N, C-alpha and C positions, 0 to 999 in steps of 0.2 A: 665781660661775659655775657651772654644772650640766655635770657629766660626764656623757654619755650614752655606757652600755655597749651593744655590739654584744649580742644575745641569744645564748647558747649554743645550737648547732642541736639541733633536736629530730627525730630519725628515728622516724617512727611505724608504718610498714609495710615490711618487706622481704618478697617473694617471687621465687620462679624457676618458670618455666611453659615447659615441661613439666619436673617435678621429676626425672625420669630418662631419660635421655640418653645415646646413644654422645660420646666426645671427639672433635675433630677432630683429624685426623693433622698439621696443618699450621698455623701462624699463631700469633697471639698471644692473650691474655687474652678480647680482645671479638670476634674475628674471626665477621662474619657468615656463615651458611651454613644449609645444610638440617638438619643436626645438632647446631645450638646451641641452648641454653636461653635464655631471656629473663629479665635482673632488672629487677624494677620494685619502686620504694622512692618512699616519701614523706616529705620533708623540708618540716614542717608551718611554720616559722617564720623561715627565711632559707636563702638559698643557702649551700652550704658544700662542700669538699672532702669525698668519701666514699672512703676506704681500704678495700679488699676483699683479704680473705687468706682461706685455705682451708685448714681442719685435715680430717687422715683420720681414719678409725674404726680403732682398733688395739685389741687387746685385749691387758689389763696385770695386774698382780697387786695386789691390795689390800695397802698398809703404812700400817697406823695407820687415818686417816683420807683417806689420798690413795691415788689410783690410779697406780701407777709402771709403768715398761716392766720388761717380765719378764724374770729373770736367774736364773743358776744358784743364787743366795743366795736368792731370794723365791718359788720355782718350787713350794713347798707351801702356798704362799698360795691365798686365793680368787681364782675370777679376776673382771677387772672390764672395763668400758670406758672410753678414755681418747681424748682428740682433740687430737695434737700437732700444732701449726701446721707448713705445708709452707713452704719456703723460697720467696719471692717473695712479690710482691704487686702490685695495680692500684690507681693513685688517679685518681680520676674529678670532675672540676668539675660539681657539680650544681647546679640552680638550684632555687628554692623551688617546691614543690609536686610531680607525680608525675614520675619520671624514668624512663628505660627504656633499658638498654644489652644488646646482645648478649652470651652468655659461650660460649666456645667449648669448655669441659671442660680448659683448657690453663692451667698457672700457672708463672711462669717460665720459660718456653718449654719446658717438659715436657706431654704429654699426660698426663692423669690414668689410671690402671688403673681396671678395674671396680671399685666397692667403694660402701662408703657416706661420705659425705663432708660437712661443714658450712661454707657460708658467711658468713664475719662480715664484717660493712660497718660501718666507724667515722666518724662525720662530725665533722669539725673546722673550725674557723674560727680568725682571730686572736684571738676571744674566751675560745676553749678548745675541750673536746672533748666531744660530745654522748654519748648514751648508746647503745651500740654493741647492735648486732642480729643473730641468724643464723637461718639457714635450713638445713635438711638436706634433702639430694639424693644423687643416687645415678648413679654413672657405670655404664653399661651395654654389652655386648659388641654389636659391630656385627651387624647381620643378612645 
């Protein structure tokens, strides 16, 4: 008897349009609106749940081969850039092929401050996790 194993999901593209936008003052992760950006992504081989997380660009200090949070003890080390994950995530049930959803610039019920961020997308099915993708974006001030 043959056991048929479902494929591990393949996330082949991830984009935000526009890549720079002001965060909404109210709502959740996927609030529709004039200031929202649009997340588009493609699942190549199967439907999957896609978990979205956001990481903030922060300045750190080089400690060996790592970039660590700046502290009094490492203040004389070379500066570097790190992207720590912010609390909160959003999971979307996606179909095979192109998918699209609005992004409000809010994570974990908080509005992101102006700055540079990375959106991480991680696909998952019962048969396993696919390779995550990430995309850089900017939150700008309202005009």
